[in-house]
N, C-alpha and C positions, 0 to 999 in steps of 0.2 A: 407443698403447703404454702399458702400465702402468709407472709409475716405481717402482722397487724400491730399498729401503734396508735396512740393518741396523737391527733394532729397538733403541731406546734402553732401557737397563736400567730406567729409571723407568716407561716406558710398558709394558714387559713385565710388571712387577710389578702394574700396574693391572689386567692381564688375568687374573692368577692369584689365586685365593682358596683358601686351604687350610682345609679343615674340621677343626675341633678333634676329635681322636679321642675316642670314648666308651670309657672303660676298663671300665665296668660291662657284663658280657657279656649279662645279661638285658635291660638297656635297649637294647643294641645290636641284639640279635636281634628284639626286639618293635618297635622303631622302624623296622626294615627291613620289617616286615610291613605291606603296604598293603591287603590284602584278607583276607577270612576264609579263602580258600584258602591264603594264605601262612601264616596261623596254623595251619592244618591240617597243612601240610608240617612246620612246626616241632614240632607235637604228635606227629606220627608218629615223628620222629627221637628224641624224648625220652621216649617212653612205651613200656613193654613191649607186645608184640604183643597179648596177651590182653586187656589193658585198653583199648588203642586200638581193637581190633576190637569190643569190647563197645560202645564209643561210636559207632564208625563204622557198625556192621553193622545190618542189618534182618532181616526174616523171609524164610524160604524163598529165592526167587531174587532178593530185594531189588528187585522191580519197582516196588512202590508208592513207595519212596523215590526211585528214579531218575526215575519219571514225575513226581513232585511237583516235583522240582528242574527237570526239563525244562520243566514247565508255566510256571514263572516266567521261563524264558529265551524261551519262545515267546509273547512279547507285543510289541506295537508301541505306543510312546508317541506322543501327539499334543500337542505343546507349543503354548501360546498365545504371543502376541508383545506386545511393547511394554507389559508390566506391570511395575510397580515391585517388584522382588524384592531390593532392597538389603539387606533383612532378611527372614527368614522365621520363622514361629512354628510349632514342631514340637510344642507342648504339646497335650494332649487330656484329656478327662474320660472315665473308664471305670469302670463299676460303682460309682458314687457317690464317686469320688475322682479326684485329678489324676495325670497322668504327664507328665514333661517331654518324653518321646519316645513315638512311637506303637508302642512295643514294650516287652515286659518279658521277664524270664527265666522260662522254662518249668520245670516240675517235672522233675527227673532223679533216677533212683535210683543208689545205690552211688557217689555223687559223690566221696567221698574216695579211692576206688580210682583215679580218673584222676589226681588230684593231691592231696596230703595236706591242703591248706587247704580243699578241698571247698566245702560250702555256705556256710561262713563268708566265703570269698572272694567267692562270688556275691552273697550278701546285702549285704556291705559295699560292693561295687562298685555294686549296684543302688541302694542308699541314697544313695551319693555322686552318682550320676547323676540321681536323682529319678525312678526307674522302679520298678515293682513287682518283687518277687522271690517265686517260688513254691517252697515246700518240698514234696517228695514224701513220701508215706507210707513209701516205701522209702529215705528219705534217711539219710545217715550223720552228721547233726548233728540234735540235738533241736530241738523247737519253741522251747524256752527258749533254746538256743544261737543260733538264727537271730534271735530277738528281741534278744538281746544284741548281735549283729553289726549289726543294722539297727534300732536302738531307736526312731527317729523316722520311718523310711520306711514304705512300704506293704508288708506281708507277706501273702501268700496261702498257703492250704494245699490241697494236692491229696489227696483221700481215695479210697482203695480200700475197698470194703465187704468185710470179712473173713468167713471162715467163723465165727469167733468174733466175733459182732457187738459184744460189749462192748469189744473192742480198738478197733474203729472209733469207737465212742461216746465212749470216753475220750479219743481223739485229737481229736475234735470239741470236747470240753469244754476240753481244754488249749489248743487253738488260739484258741478264743474268749477264754479267760482271759488270753492273752498278746497280745490286741489285733489278731490277724489279721482282716482285714476282709472277705475273700472266700474262699469255699470252692468248690473244683472237685470236683464229684461226678463220678467217672470211670466211664464206662459201656462201654468197649471192651475190657475185659480179664477176661472170664469165665474164661478159661484163658490160659496163656502161648502166645505165638506161637512158631513153630519157628525159633529163631535159630541158624542152622546154623554160623556162625562160632564161636559160643561152644562148641558141641558139639565142633567139630573142634579147638579150642584147649584142650579140657578145662577151660574156664573155670569157676570156682566162687568162692563166697564163704565164707570168706576164700580168697585165692589159694593154690593148692597148688604146692609146688616139685617140679618134675620136671626131668629132664635138659634138656628143651627150653626150659623157663622160665629155667633157670640159664644156658644158652648165650645166650638172647635178652637176659638181664640184663647180660651182660658190658659191652656198650658203653653201658649206662644205669645206672651205679652210683648216680647221684644219686636216682633213683626208689626204688631199694631202700633206700638210706640213710633217705630220708623215711619209707618204709613201716615200717622196722624200729625207728625211733627216735621214733615218734609214737604216740599212743594207739591201741589195738587197733581195727582196722577192723571195724565191726559196725553193724547197723542201730540207729538211735537209738530207733525206735518198736516194733521187733519183738524177741522173745527168740530166735527161730530164725534162725541165721545160717549153717548148714552146707548145702552142696549147690550144684548148678548153678542158674543163674538160672531155668530152666524149672521145676525141682523146687521151688524156693522159692516161685515164683508159684502153681504148681498147688496146693501145700499150704496157701497162705494165701488165695487168691481163692475166691470162691463163685459157681459158675455159675448158681445159682438167684436171683441178684440181680434185683430187680424194682422196679416203680414204687412198691410199698409201702415199700421201703427208702428211696426218695427222700423220700416223705412223712415218714418217721420222722426222717431227718436234717434236713429242713427245719424240723421242729418244735423241734429242738434248737439250731439255728444262728441266732444273732442278727443276722448280717451278710448280705451278698449271697451268693446260691447260684447257681452256674453249672454247667451240665452240659457236661462235656468228653468228646469222642469221638463227637460227632453226625456221621452220615455220609449223611443223606438229608433231603429236604424234608419228607416225611410226619412223621418224628420231631421235626423242628424245630417244626412247627406244633403237634403235641401237647404239647410241652414248654412252648411259649409259652402255650397254653391252660391249662396247669396252673400258670402263674404264676412260672416261674423267672425269675431276673434277667438271665440271659444264656446263650449257648451258645458252645462252642468247636468249630468244624469241624476235625476232626483224625482221622487214621488212625494215631495214636500213633507218628508218625515212621516209618511203614512197618514197625513192629516187631511188629505183631499179625497181621492178615489181609493177606497179600500179595495184590496185585491189587485192593485196596480202592479206593473212589473217591478222586479227587484233590481235596483240600480247596479248592484255588484255582479249580478248574473248577466245583465245587459252589457256591462263594461267591455268584455273581450270582443263582442260582435261589433260594437260601435267603434272601438279602437282599430279593429281590422278594416272597417269601412272608411273611416275618416281620420284616423290617428296620424297619418303622415301629412295632413293638411290643416289641422287645427289642434288646439290643446283641449283635452277632455278632462274634466274634473268630476267628482262624485260626492254625494252626501247620502244621508239616511242610514241609520243603524250603527254608526261608528262609536264604539265604546272602549276601544283598546288600541294602543299604538301598533299592535300586530295587525289589526284591521287596516290601518293606514299603509303599512308596509305591503300587505297583500294586494291592496288596490293599486299601489304604485307599480308593483311587479307585473300586474296584468294590464298595464298601460295607462293608468290615470296619471296625469301630470300634477294633480293637486287633489286635496280632499278638504271637506268643510265639516266642522263640528257644531252641532246645535244644542241638543239636550245635554251633552257632556259638559259644555260650557255653562249651561244654566244650572246644572246640579252643583257645580262649584260655586256659582254666584249665590245660590240659596244657602249653601253650606257656610259661606263666609265672606260674602261681598268680594271686593277686589282681591283680598288674600286667597279666597276660594278659587277664583279664576286663575290666579297665578299657580295655585296647586294643581288645578286641572291641566294646565299647559305643562307643568313639570312632570306630572304622572305620565301623560302621553308621550312627552319627549323622552323620558327615561325608557319607556317601553319600545319606542321606535329605535333607539340606540341599541338597547339590549337585543331586540329581534334581529337587527342588522348584523350585530356582532355574532350572534349565534348562527345566522345564515352564512356568515363570513363574506359579507359584501361591504367593502369600504365606502362606497358612495351609492347614492340613489340610482345613478345611471347604470350601476352594475346589476341592479334588480332586473330580471327578465321573467317572462311567463314560465320558464322552466323551474323557477323557485316555488311555484304555487300550483296545486291541483284543487279545483273546486269539486268537492264531493257531491254526488247527486242525492237529493232528497225528494224534491218536487220535479218530476220528469213530465214534460208536456206530452199529451196524447196527440199522435200524428193527426193532422187535418189539413185541409186546404188553407184555412185561415192561418194556422200556425206556420205553414210553409211560406206564406206570403209575408209574414213578419220577420223571418230570418234574414 
């Protein structure tokens, strides 16, 4: 029989611990976010539909994005045992410089649309965390503004080759003059992808007020207050700002871009040059033979060609073909630090986060971006400790199995792409 008694008040108070309430609403909601999905849920509540859908959406049926995210879920880890992982080292070297973590912030366009701090928040958070920040040609903060926000950290610049080549050339010169050390020559955007959410929402730059946007704004007054009381939302590098995203891209991008353009930009750029948007082994080999400093396997976050290759699936083949001659990075679909660890194990030397960063930005501005980086960092460290690998260099393909869900049908074309 269990002997029962009334609890003594002193013993009862020992069992109770009251948490001090957090009066700052932003700190409260961000501290409650434990995953990037949690930040996404906050962002969706706080951001007008058109702006959120621009961030969230992809091209056509959005199959490429869904498949990319699924690919990271369809893995199996293989941990070691009895290794000392009381501390782990998450630092790495990429394209001639250091990063405290194996990921950086990817280039994103129209960033101040999501939240008014925009690229300044991203660059500042990246600098504080010791990771690189990448500014897009379609950014809403100038090259000089990003340099001011991240004066001692690593800044990279993502370049689109415009119909008016002199616009692109001037951007290259300005980025170099401001100490940006790596240039992403982007090759997957000859024309705009069909981003149907934007069309259905009537999304444009700058945002246009309609009955629908006004109704949607009623529960989100803070976004409109920020939008209406801060500097005009416009591209920092382009003079044309009116129209839908597709119209803007189609008017600015040049479908005649070629390897000759890559040669010209290389001759102008003093730092590392990386080609972003590579989607097969053959092109990877050709680029390495041409002497580029790196490649980023990317399908543009699923926002260009729907049903494009899944970068994470492509990664082992590209690393096998060129990994001993160049540094291969990857983006698209990363939502967890475990995704980053898996990519590194399969040969990626770096990863880039886009939507994950923007979810944090929409959830809480600079503090939200800091929270994104902290969540991913904690997940990277925890995954490495559970795999029992003390450094990134200790990660190997033996630690990860890619499980099969989409298996190619054998064909002459498929054989040629392997």
